[in-house]
C-alpha angles and dihedrals in degrees: 000000000000091000091054092051091050091047090050092050092047090053094049123105091245092063091053098040114124133184087254091058091048091049093051092047088053090049090051090050091052091050091048089051091051091048097046106032102026094033094224102168092318094179088062107027096047097060091038092053093046090050089054089048095050097045093049096056098099124233098024096107090212092140096034120118124231121284135183089276103032136048096220134255127296095243091050090063095041088053090060087077088062096041092050093045096243105125101054095055089049089052088052090052089056093045090052090053090054098043127097109204090186096106090051093046091047091053107027091174089072086072084078089061091054090048094048091051089065091068090091089063095059094039091053091048090066091042090054091050090054089055091056104262115140118244095264092048092045091053092050092050094045094055088069084079089070088067090222115128100194091048091050091050093045095051095042093049088058100038108027112007091168088067096047097106098049094042094048091049091048093047095051094042090057093045088054091048097051091114089056101039104043104047096064091049093047094046093047095053100038135054125233088247091057093046091050095058112124119217123214124251114280122243120258111264116223122231092240089058091053090050095048094045100070092044093048094046091049091050096047095044092044092053096043102035108014092177090064094057094085090068100027093044092054090046091053094043090057090048096050089049087057099042097042091069091209099087102051094144092053093044092048092048093048093048097044124015098024098045091045093051094045091046090056092048094044097046094043091050094047092049091048090055093061112097132179092251088062099041104048097054140102086241092062092048088050091051091051091050095045091046091054092049090048092052093044092048091049090052090048095048092048090048092050091052087050090054090048091052089046090059095041092052094044093247100317093120119065102224096215092072085071089072087062088066090096115095099249098120121223099347095076093047090050090051091055090047092051095050093044091050092048090055093044120014089206093055118108112181102154098105092041090051091048089067095065090033095062089038085059090058090056092041095053091049090050090048089052089051091051092050091046093050092049100038105025 
């Protein structure tokens, strides 16, 4: 009987608990606090933090693969959707079903703002290489600058799966902190006069234009960067389901039940992949720093393109909508609206900022395809 008690105690979580496990449980508690009480991206941070919590309780085997005697843990099999690149495209399908590309179609020139905002990705790639990361790791870190969590996860799962946890955490932290990161950059590089510029009402976009757009974008992206079509194609499928008007059930399912289910599975799996040996390292600190620089540079480059368009159009374009060219939808567009309204209470930039914002979604997916084609 004594032997059984000793064996039970040796197999308990307490016997296997390390300082690393304790540290990660504390980190998960902090993230849960931010999600619940500060409401920092709760739909994302809450399942991520709970995944970290579950996987760092020792002895559970939740992330263990199958053996001759066991079938493997639940989280191990859920993680297969990340490893095989299944979850992120399904997220894009749901995003497409929720997205209105009308502002972008009405002002096609704002596509340039979404493209310019990807510059931070490629700049950070070279910075990561200088810090000693290999090309695949540098590409995975750089994509954080696109401010698109599913894209970051998708590319990292294919190029550097060992960095998935740290990169996903960094990406979603910065998406949650858009209202804190972008305003200082925007205010420093623009004047109050520039921020107060009102933009005219956009033209009405016809239904046929909204139907042609996803087909045309899929064709062009597929022919130029085939590796980007997995994400862009799913994005456009979701959008044409929405805009066609004949597949409401499918569109509603993709934009509600499906995206919610996949979000839980994706975030839980990503959180579960983050271990103490990854978190408490110089490498993780470097990823956090490089991710911040990537996001800041993307905001800056989009803003500079906005200022260029401001001068070329004799002041008809408010330059701060260029900062919305990152893929954080709709947080970045809301940030531009808030700053524009602060400078001029009669200024309403939200729909104008949504053009470059949704262009940023496409741009980050294309950037990921370029990196994948070169580094994969």
